[in-house]
C-alpha positions as MATLAB code, in Angstrom:
seq = 'PARYISDEHLLGKILGLEEYRITQLWRDVRALKARDVVTLNDWNMVASATRRAVSDATRALLDEALRCTSRSRSASRVSDEHRELAEERSRYRSVYNASWSFVESGHASAPMGMIVVDTECVGEPPRMWEEREVDVTPFPGEADAIVSGTDDGLELLLLISKRGWPLYSFMEGMFAAIVRREVVRAWNILKRGIDSRRANGGTSPRRLYSLLGTPGIGKTAALGPFLLYQLLHCSPDTIGAVSYVVCDSGYVFFKLGSRAGTVKEYHYVCDALAVVNELSDEGVQGCAIYDSSKLENVTNLPIGTWDVVVFNAPDEEVFYKIEEQTIVSYILLNGYNRRELMAAHVWNEHMLQRSHRSSFFSTRGTSDWSVIESRAGTVGPVPRYLYDGNSYKNMRTSIFPRINCRSYDLRELLIDTLLYRAKWLPHARVFYPLKIVQVKHGACEHFATGPCSSAVEIEMRRVLLGDQRLRGQLMWRLVWCPETCVKLFEMFGVCMLLYRNVSKLIVRKLTRLPGACCCPRDDAARRGTRL';
ca = [
      -0.030    0.017   -0.003;
       2.761    2.431    0.777;
       3.847    2.254   -2.860;
       0.561    3.695   -4.110;
      -0.784    5.757   -1.176;
       1.082    8.963   -0.212;
      -1.384   10.115    2.410;
       0.154    8.897    5.693;
      -3.145    9.187    7.607;
      -4.940    7.012    5.080;
      -1.994    4.640    4.841;
      -2.060    4.123    8.618;
      -5.696    3.318    8.554;
      -5.123    0.687    5.800;
      -2.130   -0.866    7.564;
      -4.261   -1.083   10.770;
      -7.031   -3.019    9.165;
      -7.466   -6.631   10.411;
      -7.689   -7.856    6.791;
      -4.280   -6.302    6.033;
      -2.589   -7.849    9.182;
      -3.954  -11.259    8.197;
      -2.616  -10.772    4.647;
       0.807   -9.778    5.982;
       0.883  -12.860    8.286;
       0.177  -15.137    5.412;
       2.883  -13.537    3.423;
       5.300  -14.033    6.343;
       4.176  -17.684    6.687;
       4.888  -18.394    3.030;
       8.324  -16.718    3.366;
       9.243  -18.820    6.434;
       7.902  -22.006    4.879;
      10.005  -21.430    1.776;
      13.049  -21.255    4.054;
      11.971  -24.549    5.982;
      11.096  -22.584    9.171;
       8.095  -24.352   10.570;
       8.721  -24.615   14.352;
       9.927  -22.274   17.112;
      13.112  -24.331   17.295;
      13.692  -23.618   13.593;
      13.096  -19.934   14.216;
      15.634  -19.988   17.067;
      18.248  -21.228   14.676;
      17.580  -18.990   11.574;
      20.107  -16.561   10.119;
      19.635  -12.809   10.161;
      18.607  -12.729    6.470;
      15.595  -14.973    7.244;
      14.607  -12.766   10.157;
      14.558   -9.713    7.833;
      12.338  -11.530    5.407;
       9.282  -11.169    7.693;
       7.605   -8.076    9.051;
       8.578   -6.441   12.336;
       5.273   -7.458   13.907;
       5.743  -11.166   12.983;
       9.350  -11.069   14.043;
       8.395   -9.581   17.453;
       5.573  -12.095   17.877;
       7.842  -15.129   17.151;
      10.564  -13.828   19.493;
       8.163  -13.379   22.340;
       6.636  -16.820   21.756;
      10.118  -18.272   21.810;
      10.971  -16.544   25.133;
       7.729  -17.769   26.752;
       8.393  -21.375   25.577;
      11.938  -21.279   26.951;
      10.714  -20.049   30.343;
       8.023  -22.767   30.438;
      10.478  -25.517   29.474;
      12.954  -24.379   32.099;
      10.267  -24.309   34.793;
       9.020  -27.757   33.659;
      12.510  -29.147   33.656;
      13.135  -27.840   37.222;
       9.774  -29.267   38.334;
      10.667  -32.667   36.786;
      14.046  -32.629   38.464;
      12.439  -31.940   41.823;
       9.854  -34.682   41.417;
      12.653  -37.140   40.395;
      14.779  -36.227   43.302;
      11.787  -36.588   45.760;
      11.165  -40.052   44.217;
      14.794  -41.066   44.582;
      14.794  -39.979   48.235;
      11.505  -41.705   48.882;
      12.747  -45.062   47.509;
      15.973  -44.852   49.531;
      14.153  -44.068   52.756;
      11.733  -46.927   52.049;
      14.581  -49.453   51.944;
      16.565  -47.832   54.740;
      13.555  -47.693   57.089;
      12.140  -51.031   56.172;
      10.187  -52.500   59.101;
      10.368  -55.930   60.813;
       7.793  -58.488   61.661;
       8.400  -62.115   62.692;
       6.833  -65.618   62.943;
       6.902  -67.095   66.422;
       6.236  -70.669   67.470;
       5.132  -72.022   70.827;
       1.475  -71.107   70.575;
      -0.493  -74.340   70.832;
      -3.873  -72.741   70.174;
      -2.696  -71.117   66.936;
      -2.808  -72.882   63.520;
       0.313  -74.946   63.192;
       1.423  -73.578   66.591;
       2.729  -70.352   65.124;
       1.624  -66.693   65.017;
       2.730  -63.547   63.209;
       3.933  -60.707   65.244;
       3.615  -57.387   63.352;
       6.004  -55.056   65.179;
       6.548  -52.488   62.416;
       9.917  -51.944   64.118;
      12.434  -49.811   62.176;
      16.177  -50.255   62.455;
      17.558  -53.268   64.256;
      15.206  -56.199   64.334;
      13.544  -56.812   67.765;
      14.836  -60.379   67.722;
      17.674  -62.058   65.856;
      19.424  -65.403   65.977;
      22.962  -65.508   67.328;
      25.764  -66.398   64.928;
      26.249  -69.800   66.469;
      22.575  -70.631   65.784;
      22.840  -69.828   61.999;
      26.312  -71.005   61.288;
      25.466  -74.693   61.228;
      26.601  -77.177   58.569;
      25.040  -80.587   58.690;
      26.607  -83.947   57.922;
      25.258  -85.591   54.785;
      23.048  -87.940   56.752;
      21.569  -84.976   58.592;
      20.838  -82.797   55.651;
      17.152  -83.695   55.574;
      16.749  -84.194   59.354;
      13.598  -82.856   61.023;
      14.444  -79.548   62.677;
      13.032  -78.972   66.093;
      11.633  -75.646   67.289;
      13.934  -73.029   68.641;
      14.216  -72.188   72.311;
      12.973  -68.584   71.941;
      10.328  -69.524   69.353;
      11.738  -67.313   66.515;
      11.063  -69.103   63.269;
      11.253  -66.387   60.570;
      11.842  -62.620   60.199;
      10.034  -60.558   57.648;
      11.575  -57.371   56.174;
       8.923  -55.046   54.751;
       9.551  -51.946   52.566;
       6.552  -49.708   52.071;
       7.658  -48.796   48.544;
       8.674  -52.338   47.717;
      12.105  -53.571   46.522;
      14.185  -53.046   43.402;
      13.305  -56.535   42.277;
       9.703  -55.269   41.740;
      10.643  -51.855   40.478;
       9.547  -50.355   43.844;
       5.912  -51.342   43.393;
       4.117  -50.691   46.631;
       2.806  -53.749   48.506;
       4.948  -56.208   46.588;
       6.119  -58.850   48.914;
       8.136  -58.960   52.109;
      11.580  -60.381   52.122;
      11.557  -63.653   54.194;
      14.701  -63.780   56.319;
      15.667  -67.357   57.273;
      18.691  -68.511   59.210;
      20.482  -69.235   55.965;
      19.922  -65.679   54.803;
      21.462  -64.350   57.994;
      24.370  -66.780   57.657;
      25.163  -65.567   54.126;
      25.157  -61.932   55.367;
      27.437  -62.855   58.270;
      29.958  -64.177   55.761;
      29.893  -60.899   53.831;
      29.928  -58.866   57.075;
      33.108  -60.599   58.371;
      34.949  -59.464   55.257;
      33.797  -55.927   55.660;
      34.639  -55.885   59.333;
      38.059  -57.360   58.721;
      38.899  -54.702   56.235;
      37.725  -51.915   58.573;
      39.825  -53.375   61.422;
      42.895  -53.387   59.113;
      42.396  -49.844   58.029;
      41.055  -50.667   54.651;
      44.122  -52.640   53.588;
      42.423  -56.067   53.287;
      41.608  -57.048   49.700;
      38.144  -56.585   48.296;
      36.455  -59.910   47.777;
      34.292  -61.485   45.015;
      31.566  -63.714   46.431;
      29.510  -66.123   44.348;
      26.197  -67.002   45.869;
      25.005  -70.494   45.027;
      21.765  -72.322   45.868;
      19.058  -74.498   44.458;
      16.884  -72.380   42.087;
      13.603  -71.238   43.593;
      14.479  -70.894   47.283;
      14.574  -67.132   47.505;
      18.014  -65.931   46.660;
      16.587  -63.072   44.602;
      13.470  -62.423   46.564;
      14.886  -62.735   50.077;
      18.650  -62.520   50.340;
      19.044  -59.702   47.778;
      16.783  -57.230   49.709;
      18.313  -58.310   53.062;
      21.879  -57.728   51.870;
      20.867  -54.351   50.431;
      19.210  -53.315   53.710;
      22.215  -54.320   55.812;
      24.693  -52.601   53.471;
      22.755  -49.373   53.691;
      23.078  -49.479   57.460;
      26.901  -49.879   57.333;
      29.037  -46.876   58.078;
      29.307  -44.578   55.057;
      33.139  -44.601   55.496;
      33.107  -48.378   55.000;
      30.290  -48.690   52.478;
      29.799  -45.293   50.707;
      27.559  -46.581   47.916;
      25.737  -49.814   46.940;
      25.094  -50.991   43.387;
      22.199  -53.367   42.966;
      21.689  -54.982   39.609;
      18.623  -57.171   39.263;
      17.211  -58.633   36.070;
      17.695  -55.937   33.372;
      17.847  -52.872   35.626;
      20.552  -51.277   37.735;
      20.231  -49.161   40.874;
      22.883  -47.100   42.662;
      22.279  -46.163   46.289;
      24.288  -43.088   47.310;
      25.379  -42.596   50.931;
      27.964  -39.889   50.468;
      28.250  -36.401   48.846;
      25.513  -34.188   47.378;
      23.405  -37.241   46.325;
      23.543  -38.984   49.728;
      20.216  -40.572   50.655;
      19.059  -41.094   47.106;
      18.809  -44.081   44.677;
      19.180  -43.700   40.963;
      17.565  -46.200   38.575;
      19.264  -47.020   35.249;
      17.321  -48.891   32.615;
      20.588  -50.149   31.153;
      22.879  -52.139   33.401;
      25.988  -50.880   31.591;
      25.017  -47.312   32.611;
      24.764  -48.264   36.291;
      28.109  -50.051   36.208;
      29.704  -47.050   34.546;
      28.531  -44.891   37.449;
      29.823  -47.491   39.922;
      33.315  -47.473   38.301;
      33.402  -43.651   38.376;
      32.639  -43.782   42.170;
      35.410  -46.373   42.603;
      37.880  -44.173   40.752;
      36.890  -41.273   43.093;
      37.882  -43.458   46.046;
      34.310  -44.287   47.220;
      34.282  -47.656   48.916;
      31.163  -49.783   48.205;
      29.627  -53.119   47.506;
      28.020  -54.353   44.320;
      25.214  -56.958   44.145;
      24.860  -58.526   40.699;
      21.745  -60.590   40.208;
      21.636  -61.018   36.505;
      22.564  -63.764   34.041;
      23.804  -61.470   31.302;
      27.444  -62.218   30.663;
      28.383  -59.071   28.836;
      28.217  -57.008   32.041;
      30.236  -59.321   34.249;
      33.567  -57.869   33.080;
      32.380  -54.373   33.895;
      31.863  -55.160   37.674;
      34.230  -53.275   40.099;
      36.058  -56.516   41.012;
      39.110  -55.734   43.119;
      38.011  -52.239   44.074;
      34.659  -53.058   45.685;
      33.233  -56.121   47.335;
      31.077  -57.892   44.751;
      28.349  -60.386   45.310;
      27.286  -62.413   42.234;
      24.022  -64.392   42.390;
      24.150  -67.480   40.145;
      21.876  -70.206   39.219;
      24.622  -72.655   38.288;
      25.839  -71.565   34.846;
      29.102  -72.707   33.372;
      29.760  -69.607   31.268;
      29.114  -67.269   34.181;
      31.582  -69.080   36.386;
      34.291  -69.212   33.831;
      33.811  -65.556   33.124;
      34.095  -64.665   36.834;
      37.010  -66.946   37.611;
      39.035  -65.431   34.784;
      39.296  -62.253   36.823;
      39.904  -63.270   40.412;
      39.638  -65.934   43.087;
      36.068  -66.538   44.032;
      34.705  -67.082   47.519;
      31.609  -69.251   47.442;
      28.544  -68.838   49.600;
      26.010  -71.578   49.529;
      22.382  -70.857   50.509;
      20.805  -74.067   51.735;
      17.066  -74.544   51.073;
      14.030  -74.482   53.303;
      13.518  -76.963   56.052;
      10.077  -78.077   56.977;
       9.644  -75.672   59.905;
      10.730  -72.663   57.836;
       8.196  -73.726   55.159;
       5.444  -73.974   57.834;
       6.410  -70.510   59.143;
       6.372  -69.015   55.671;
       3.009  -70.578   55.109;
       1.624  -69.019   58.353;
       2.944  -65.601   57.151;
       1.366  -66.108   53.719;
      -2.056  -66.906   55.304;
      -1.747  -63.947   57.681;
      -1.217  -61.611   54.647;
      -4.050  -63.120   52.693;
      -6.460  -62.584   55.603;
      -5.476  -58.925   55.644;
      -6.410  -58.714   51.956;
      -2.888  -58.019   50.913;
      -0.845  -59.633   48.096;
       1.022  -62.646   49.176;
       4.393  -62.142   50.904;
       6.384  -64.531   48.829;
       4.135  -67.055   47.196;
       1.703  -66.872   44.260;
      -1.988  -66.496   45.215;
      -3.153  -68.310   42.040;
      -2.798  -71.694   43.620;
      -3.790  -73.553   46.804;
      -3.293  -72.278   50.380;
      -3.982  -75.693   51.964;
      -1.005  -76.738   53.985;
      -1.650  -80.449   53.516;
      -1.452  -79.973   49.717;
       1.714  -77.836   50.123;
       3.307  -80.510   52.312;
       2.475  -83.252   49.822;
       3.882  -81.215   46.958;
       7.065  -80.603   48.887;
       7.453  -84.361   49.311;
       7.461  -84.697   45.535;
       9.404  -81.710   44.182;
      11.145  -80.605   47.392;
      10.645  -77.623   49.754;
      11.094  -75.092   46.978;
       8.398  -72.362   47.287;
       8.540  -71.399   43.625;
       6.832  -74.731   42.739;
       4.559  -75.360   45.748;
       1.775  -72.751   45.602;
       1.215  -72.473   41.865;
      -0.511  -75.597   40.463;
       0.869  -75.114   36.951;
       4.482  -74.657   38.161;
       4.190  -77.719   40.368;
       2.729  -79.800   37.614;
       5.527  -78.807   35.166;
       8.183  -79.568   37.695;
       6.759  -82.978   38.778;
       6.387  -84.157   35.175;
       9.987  -83.215   34.387;
      11.606  -84.936   37.350;
      10.955  -88.579   36.994;
      11.886  -89.035   33.251;
      15.277  -87.750   34.118;
      15.786  -90.309   36.872;
      14.773  -93.079   34.582;
      17.265  -92.058   31.897;
      19.413  -95.087   30.750;
      22.632  -93.228   30.567;
      25.348  -95.029   32.520;
      26.909  -91.722   33.553;
      23.655  -90.559   35.002;
      23.294  -93.808   37.017;
      26.724  -93.217   38.456;
      25.543  -89.668   39.398;
      22.369  -91.140   41.090;
      24.583  -93.371   43.329;
      26.700  -90.373   44.293;
      23.584  -88.336   44.853;
      22.028  -90.807   47.248;
      25.252  -90.874   49.220;
      25.656  -87.159   49.148;
      28.972  -87.805   47.489;
      28.267  -85.980   44.257;
      30.390  -82.842   44.774;
      29.050  -79.784   43.191;
      31.392  -78.062   40.766;
      31.129  -74.728   39.043;
      31.127  -76.317   35.563;
      28.438  -78.856   36.467;
      24.842  -77.906   35.759;
      22.339  -78.947   38.448;
      19.168  -80.435   37.038;
      15.758  -80.787   38.515;
      15.952  -83.955   40.669;
      18.856  -82.547   42.651;
      19.412  -79.885   45.277;
      22.627  -78.271   46.360;
      23.589  -78.501   50.040;
      26.598  -77.535   52.094;
      27.683  -80.518   54.180;
      30.582  -81.721   56.364;
      32.822  -84.636   55.611;
      35.001  -84.995   58.674;
      36.523  -81.678   59.484;
      36.012  -80.315   56.005;
      32.991  -78.699   54.306;
      32.002  -78.807   50.705;
      29.014  -78.436   48.423;
      27.233  -81.656   47.477;
      24.126  -82.615   45.631;
      21.338  -84.679   47.145;
      17.862  -85.767   46.195;
      15.473  -82.795   46.096;
      12.661  -84.684   47.893;
      11.718  -87.951   49.591;
       9.824  -89.057   46.495;
      12.868  -88.443   44.285;
      15.081  -90.374   46.776;
      12.625  -93.317   46.672;
      12.542  -93.312   42.898;
      16.368  -93.149   42.710;
      16.604  -96.209   44.983;
      13.938  -98.091   42.899;
      15.839  -97.411   39.697;
      19.247  -98.381   41.060;
      18.070 -101.465   43.012;
      16.385 -102.650   39.725;
      19.607 -102.438   37.784;
      21.541 -105.668   38.526;
      24.818 -104.257   37.259;
      24.724 -101.243   39.542;
      23.091 -102.816   42.580;
      26.250 -104.580   43.827;
      28.302 -101.497   43.196;
      25.858  -99.459   45.239;
      25.857 -101.824   48.129;
      29.623 -101.925   48.243;
      30.014  -98.174   48.349;
      27.439  -97.778   51.081;
      29.715  -99.111   53.819;
      32.405  -96.433   53.057;
      30.024  -93.629   54.101;
      30.237  -93.628   57.903;
      28.730  -90.182   58.333;
      25.529  -91.386   56.644;
      25.438  -94.971   58.002;
      22.249  -94.598   60.147;
      20.169  -93.248   57.236;
      21.697  -95.681   54.727;
      20.999  -98.668   56.958;
      17.376  -97.573   57.018;
      17.336  -97.205   53.223;
      19.293 -100.277   52.160;
      19.893 -102.400   55.235;
      18.220 -105.648   54.031;
      19.744 -105.437   50.561;
      23.179 -104.777   51.853;
      23.171 -107.996   53.849;
      22.271 -110.040   50.797;
      25.821 -109.534   49.454;
      28.418 -111.754   51.026;
      31.403 -109.455   50.480;
      29.448 -106.447   51.829;
      28.389 -108.439   54.925;
      31.958 -109.468   55.621;
      33.165 -105.857   55.283;
      30.392 -104.669   57.685;
      31.519 -107.344   60.168;
      35.196 -106.260   59.955;
      34.101 -102.603   60.450;
      31.925 -103.574   63.500;
      34.818 -105.309   65.196;
      36.739 -102.061   65.215;
      33.978 -100.228   67.136;
      34.960  -99.217   70.687;
      34.295 -102.139   73.021;
      32.774 -104.222   70.178;
      34.827 -107.348   71.062;
      33.963 -107.344   74.778;
      30.386 -106.050   74.719;
      28.186 -108.226   77.011;
      24.994 -109.445   75.520;
      22.856 -107.978   78.332;
      24.630 -104.592   77.926;
      23.869 -104.634   74.197;
      20.285 -105.386   75.091;
      20.145 -102.528   77.610;
      21.460 -100.084   75.052;
      19.032 -101.271   72.316;
      21.743 -102.552   69.942;
      20.096 -104.144   66.916;
      23.171 -105.650   65.152;
];
């Protein structure tokens, strides 16, 4: 219009018309689109020539819109950071301030003679077993012995985090960690190494621990949370940070510096381990818990600079990968005994009555103790397979075909298993009919494999006794297992005496018993001797 209208008053009226402003805006839009400027981010990056291609009004409008957007993004980013920090602190406090409950026996009027005591105590548990009570290793013949009740009635401890545990991505109400004597024993082993290093002024070497145990007994669901809880309560000078890798996620709990009292979640394990190694390079002392089967991350663990605990279902590749780097100290987690399984069932029923999710077991299956006990007699006291009918069925159908395999090597393994003489080795996979146990042989301790249940033991005996070639070999080897003699006589006593060479060997061994040659008949009768 200015090209054709010289009257400034009239020109001003025309330029102020709504129709003209809209026309000018469309002209600016076409100019910007021709230069590929379609968003505010594009406008923020344009050259000065492009800025001059639009009217002053459009230029001012876009600049103001860009400033408003930047302020909004900055405020939103600060708000998101505050929310994330609050969430990280809440998760940390939830684990650090986890509360305790326990299952107590000695109540005759209660179901199964046990009750749940909800103390909601924070910090040190109100009751705890002494080290001598948990540091017990059975002889092979006692591995499946019936465990009597404790003097103080403490059967199980329950550790409850209001926000849940890293295993369940901090989902509220997801399971309590069931703390058995074996769980406490495993922590005591780790704690002794930490205390020794602190007493030596930090000069003791950092250790690599490999946690072993029959799959399904609660290594991930119980021991992992308990170790994490205890490590967070160690002095920050001794343990300044804790790394916890579970499944496909990594968490770093910070106890020192500006991030103290927070936990950061990493969706890629490699990112979490990179942060851990940075902390190690900065001189921060810590402990790493690695509960994942992914091999590519094992070499990134802070082995040698931090204490490291690796959870393993027996896997040959994992062990070889670890042992390439350092000497491994093994911790074996023995499975549930009958009383512990009863106490866990009482806790489970207690939680179901309170309309909560189960503490440890699936709620899809039965809650009848007689059914649970019967299943345990078939597949062993492994909670993973007892409460869910489908899991139990799959396990049961997979066990007995393996026992009846015609492989000669497997039959040899069955003999060793019955005698608890099949030593567990890192490169040996454990299959379903077996369980791993820590047992004594004389003054030594080692890991051995035994039948996972009474039904499996009976089936193994049936298969071996039905094999004429192996039956004599089995009977001959029985007499060289003095630590299991009572149980073995119950299992095979009659069959053993059918073999002349075995009978003669038994007689020779009996003559070497204290006082065997001069034992009066009436004294033998008084003591109830049966041989």
